[in-house]
C-alpha positions in Angstrom: 0.0 0.0 0.0 3.0 2.3 -0.1 2.3 5.5 -2.0 4.6 7.7 -4.0 7.1 9.8 -2.0 9.1 11.5 -4.8 7.9 15.1 -4.8 8.5 15.6 -8.6 6.4 12.5 -9.3 3.7 13.5 -6.8 3.3 17.0 -8.3 3.5 15.8 -11.9 0.9 13.1 -11.3 -1.5 15.0 -9.1 -4.5 14.9 -11.5 -6.7 17.2 -9.4 -10.4 16.2 -9.5 -13.1 18.6 -8.5 -15.8 16.6 -6.6 -19.4 17.8 -7.1 -21.2 19.7 -4.5 -20.6 22.4 -1.8 -19.1 21.4 1.5 -19.1 23.1 4.9 -17.1 22.8 8.1 -19.3 22.5 11.1 -19.4 20.9 14.5 -21.5 18.4 16.3 -21.1 18.1 20.1 -21.5 14.4 20.8 -21.8 12.7 17.4 -22.9 12.8 13.9 -26.6 13.9 13.5 -29.0 11.6 11.7 -29.1 12.2 8.0 -25.6 13.6 7.9 -22.7 11.6 6.2 -19.4 13.4 6.8 -16.6 13.2 4.2 -14.2 14.2 7.0 -14.4 14.0 10.8 -11.8 15.4 13.3 -12.1 14.9 17.0 -11.0 18.1 18.7 -11.1 19.1 22.4 -14.0 21.4 21.7 -16.1 18.8 19.8 -16.3 16.8 16.7 -15.6 18.8 13.5 -17.4 17.6 10.4 -17.0 18.3 6.8 -20.4 17.6 5.1 -22.4 18.5 2.1 -24.0 21.9 2.6 -27.5 20.6 2.0 -27.0 18.0 4.7 -25.8 20.7 7.2 -28.8 22.8 6.3 -31.3 20.0 6.7 -29.8 19.1 10.1 -29.7 22.7 11.3 -25.9 22.8 11.6 -24.2 26.2 11.7 -21.3 27.0 9.4 -19.6 30.0 7.8 -17.3 28.6 5.2 -18.5 27.0 2.0 -15.9 25.0 0.1 -15.4 22.9 -2.9 -13.6 19.5 -2.5 -10.6 18.7 -4.8 -9.0 15.3 -4.7 -5.4 14.9 -5.7 -5.6 11.5 -7.4 -2.0 10.6 -7.1 -1.4 7.9 -4.5 0.8 9.8 -2.1 2.7 8.3 0.8 1.8 9.6 4.2 5.5 10.2 4.9 6.0 12.2 1.6 7.6 15.5 2.2 6.7 18.7 0.3 3.4 18.0 -1.5 1.2 20.0 0.9 3.7 22.8 1.0 4.0 23.0 -2.8 0.2 22.9 -3.3 -0.5 25.4 -0.5 2.2 27.8 -1.9 0.8 27.7 -5.4 -2.7 28.3 -4.2 -1.6 31.1 -1.9 0.2 32.8 -4.7 -3.1 32.8 -6.5 -4.9 34.2 -3.5 -6.7 31.0 -2.7 -7.0 29.6 0.8 -6.7 25.9 1.2 -7.5 23.4 3.9 -5.8 20.0 3.4 -6.9 16.6 4.7 -4.7 13.5 4.1 -6.4 10.2 3.4 -4.6 6.9 3.3 -4.1 7.1 -0.4 -4.9 10.7 -1.5 -4.8 14.3 -0.3 -8.0 16.3 -0.3 -8.2 20.0 -0.6 -11.1 22.2 0.6 -10.9 25.7 -1.0 -13.5 28.5 -1.1 -16.4 27.4 -3.4 -16.1 30.5 -5.5 -12.4 29.7 -6.2 -13.0 26.2 -7.4 -12.2 26.7 -11.1 -9.1 28.9 -10.4 -7.8 26.4 -7.8 -8.0 23.5 -10.3 -6.3 25.6 -13.0 -3.5 26.5 -10.6 -3.0 22.8 -9.6 -3.1 21.6 -13.2 -0.4 24.3 -14.1 1.7 23.2 -11.1 1.4 19.6 -12.2 2.4 20.4 -15.9 5.4 22.4 -14.7 6.6 19.6 -12.4 6.3 16.7 -14.9 
């Protein structure tokens, strides 16, 4: 199950994919509400952070203030790889796009402002082309 750790190969093979929908960061005190299927959960001291589809948060009455798109980097990255997150964050920051990164076992997932979705994908595709 080892993923790629060579930074040049990681960047050149990112293949960013824009997932459909709008996603929000919210919190649920003791658990996940009925009808809500998180794509990310993080247990923090203050409570359980959830990243969920906006329509699910709305239906469950969950509060949020950040609406994001979800971009998956389809390269199979090793969890111990060095530099991928930094390179991606730097490229997006230079374009004025904020980025929240979540690492999965095989892929990295980026949550950027929904209105910046197209720009973010273009920036990532350009970074990938320049790194190949």
